[in-house]
N, C-alpha and C positions, 0 to 999 in steps of 0.2 A: 628501558623496555619493560621494567617491572610495573611501573605505574600504568602505562598504556595497556599492558596485558591484563592488569586487574580491572581496568575500566571496561575493556572488551569482554572479559569473563562475566562480570556482573550484569552488563547490558544484555548479553546473550542469554543469560539465565532468565532475565526478565522477559525477553521475547518468547522463549520456550514456555515459560510459566503462563504468560498472557494468552498464547494460542491454546495451550492444553486446558486451561480453565474455562474457556468459552466453547460451549457446545456448537454454536453457529460457525465459529472459525475452524473447528476441527473437521468440518465437512467439506471445506474447499481445498481444491488441489493446490492453489497458491500457498495456502498456509502449511500444507504438507511439505512443499518445497522449502518454505521458510524455516521450518523446524529442522529439516535435514541439513540445510546450509548452516544453521545455528549450531548444530551438533558438531559439524566439521570445524566451525569457528572456535568452539570450546576447546577442541583438541589443540588447535594452533595457539590459542591464548595460553593454555597450560604450558605448552612447549616454549613459548616466548617468555613466559614468566620464569621458567626454570633456566632458560638461556644457557648461561655458562656453568651453572652448578653441576650438571651431570658430566661435564668434560673432565677427563682424568686430572687429578691433582698434579701439579708440577709441569703442566703443559706451558711452554714458553709463550708469552704474549697474550695469555688469556687471563683476564682479571677474575678473581674469585672462583677459579676452577677448583672443585673439591670432590669430584666424583671418582668413579673407577671406569675401567674399560667396559664393564657390563652396563653401567648407567648410561654411558655414552651410546652404546649400541641400542639400548632400549629407547632412548630419546630419538635416535635416528630412525628406528622402526616405526614409531608412532607419528613422526613428522613426515 
C-alpha cells in the first residue's frame, strides 16, 4: 500500500497544482469539485501510506505496528 499511496499522493498534488495555477480552470465549477475531491484523496493517501504504523505496537497479526493508542485514534479520526 505504500507505493500505491505514494503514487496517489503525488498525482493528486499535481492535479491540485494544475487547477490552481490556471486562471481559466479556477473559474469552473467542475474544477472546484475536482480540487475538493483531490483534497479528500490526499487525506486517504496519507492514511493509506501510514497504514499499520499508527497501530499500537505489539498488536498481534499486524506487521510493522509501531504506534500508540493515540496515534491509532488520530488515524481513525482522519480516515
